[in-house]
N, C-alpha and C positions, 0 to 999 in steps of 0.2 A: 771366513765365509762371506766375504764381501760380494756385493752384486750391483749391477748397474740398473738405473731406473728405466732406461729405454729398452724395450723388448726387441728381439730380432724380428724382421719382417716375416709375416705369416704365422707367428706364434704369439699367443697372448701371454699375459703374466701368470694367469692361473694361480694367483696367490692362495686362494682358499683351498684349492686342490692340494697344493704342496703342504699347507698347514695341516689339513686333515690327514694326509699321509704321515706327516711327522708325528702327530698325536697318536695315530693308530699304531705306528711302529713302537713308540714309547710305551704305550699301554700294553702291547704284546710283551715287551721286555719286562715290564713291571709284573705282569701276570706270570710269566715263566719263573722268575726268581722268587716271587711271593709263594707260588706253589711249591717250589723247592724248599723254602723255609718252613712252610706249613707241614710238609710231608716229613720233616726231620732230616732231610738230605743236605741241609746247610746249617752251619752253626756260627754263632757270633764268637765262638772260641777258636775260630780259624786263625792261622798265622797272620801277622801284620800285612804281608804282601798280598794276601787274598782281599783284605779290607781295602788296601790301596787300589787294587785292581777294580773292585766294585765301585768305589768312589769315583775313580777316574773315568770308567766307562759310562756309569750312570750320569756323571757330570757332563760328559760330552753330549749324550742324548738329550739331556735337559737343555743344554746350550743350543742344540740343533732346533728344538722346539721354539725356544725363545727367539732365535734368529728368524724363524718363519713368522712368528707373531710380529716382530719388528717390521718385516717386509710388508705384511698386510696392513700395518698402520702407517706405512710410509716413512718410518724412521730409518732411512737408508744410511745416514751418517753414523749413527750408533751401531747399526748392523755391520758396517765396514770395520769399525774399530774393534768390535767383539770378534770379528772374523779372524783377526790375527792372533787373538787368544786361542781360538779354535784350532788354528794351524799348529801352534806350539803344543796344545793339548793333544792333538792327534798324533804328533810325533812321540810324545811320552807314552801314549797308548800302545804304539807298536812295540816299544821296548818292554813295557810291563807285560803285555800279552805274551810275547815270546819267552820272557823270563819265567812267568808262572807256568807256562806249558812245559818248559824245560825242567822245572822243579818237580812237577807232577810225574813226568816221565822218569826222571832220576829216582824218585821215591817209589816207583812202581805202583802209583795210585791213579792211573788213567782209568776212565770209566770202562766197565767190563763189556759194554756193548760196542766198543770200538777195538780194533786191533791196536795195540800200543804204538806201533810204528805209524799206523794210519792217523792216530790221534795227534801224534807229534807233528806230522806233516800237515794235517788238516788245519790245526789251530795256527801253526806258524804261517802257512801260506795265506790263510784267510785274513789274518791281521795285516799281512803285507799287501794283500789286495785292497783292503780297506785303506791303508796308507797311500797306496798308489792312486786310488780314485780320489781321495781327498787332495792329494798333490795336484792331480790333473784339474780338479775343480778350482783350486787356488790359481793355477796358471791361467785358467780361462774365466777368472772372476769377472772380467768385463764383458763377457758374453753370457748374459744372464741365463738363457735357456740351456746352454751347456752346463753352466755352473750348478744350477739347482738340480738337474737330472743326475749329474755325476755324484753330487752329495747324497741324494736320495738312495742311489745304489750303494754308496759307501755305508750308509746307516743300515741298509738292508742286510749287509754282511753281519752287522752286530746283532741282528735278530736271530741268527742261526743258533747260538747257545740258548736263547730263550725257547725256541721251538724244540730244542733238544731236551728241555725240561717239561714242555707241554705234551709232547708226543709220547706214546708208550714205547720207549726206546728198546727195552729188553725183548719186546714182541717183534721188533723190526729187524733183529739180527738175521742175516749179515748185511742188510741193506740200510741200516740206520743212518749212515752218512748221506746216502742218496735222498732219504726222506727229509732230512734237515735241509739239504741243498734245495730240494724241490719246494719246500715250504718258504724258504727265504726268497726264492725266485718269484713268488707271487707278487712282491712289491713292484719290481720293474715291469712285470707283465701287466699289472694294473695301470702303470704309467703309460705303457705302450697302447693299451686299449683306450685310455683316456685321450691320448693324442689322436688316435684314429677317429674317435667319436666327435671330438671337438674341433680338430683341425683338418681331418681327412688325410693326414700323412703322419708318419712316425719321425720324430726328430732323431737325427743320427747319433746323438749322445746316448740314446738307449741302446743302439746297436753296438757301439764301442764298449759300453758298460757291461752289457750282457755277455759280449765276447770275453771280456776280462773275467767275469764270474764263471763262465763255462770252462775257460782255459784253466782257471785255478782248480776247479773241481776235477777236471781230467788229469791234471798233474798230481793232485792229491791222491787219486785212485791208483795212478801208475807208479809213482815214485817210491812208496814204501818198500816194495818187494824187489827193487833194483839194487845192484851192488852199492850204488851211491847212497840210497836210502838206508840200507842196512848198516853201512859204514858210519853214517851220521848218527844213527841210533846207538850203535856200539860205542862210538867215541863219547857220546853224551852221557851214557849210563855207566861207563867204566868206573869201577870202584864204588858204585852206588847200588842200592837194592834193586833198582830197575834192570840191572844187568842180569838178574836171575829170572826176569820175566821174558818169555819168548816174544819177540817183536811181531810175529805173524800168526799168533794164536790168541783167541779170545780168552782173556783171564776169567777165572771162575767168579761168579757173583760173590760179593762180600758176605761173611757170616752175619754181620750186623748191618745197620743202615749205612748206605754209601754217602759219606761226607765228602763232597767234592771240593776241589781246590787245594788239597793237601799234598 
């Protein structure tokens, strides 16, 4: 997450804005998962992979906030060094995110307010979109205004699961996925309006990032019901309990509390 001290012409550093956004997104994630724990829908008795997933994802968000703090304080050298840790960290998140999604799908424990095939595609493509935005931010690390906007949109992707825990998801069937997407999109939209208000123009990084997010959502909606999507689901669940779960039907609500991540 390295960045350059010299801003691009026509765009200010807006350090406080990006720090505020980082803190707001982090608090949203904490609120979502705290509610999950308080409601009994999460358990410390979850498998080790679930704990690794939580530590890794919360750790990255914490690092993102710290990086923005360092920028506001002018600690650019340390910011750059920690940035390479963030790059490696994000790569691990992609692997862990896809692995835990695959495990949940194989075990037939996907949330009942998502179609199982949709959940598989949604989580997998979302974490790949996150990884792609982080990679683009790293490549453009010397172009500060691109770098910080791409990273903000990458972290916005991570708020999707938090919104999925804050929203009344069972009441939003069959459009629960769209509601989560719309909620996560509030972050780049705030950034766009901030650019318009402060600069009178929208930085192109927002356009490319929003296009990536929208394309991911459209592919998420369209892929599960295609022969390719069904083939991926079938190959992944073959020989596992998930093979008995219809990929394009909403599972029944659990008899007891829904313990996610298993």
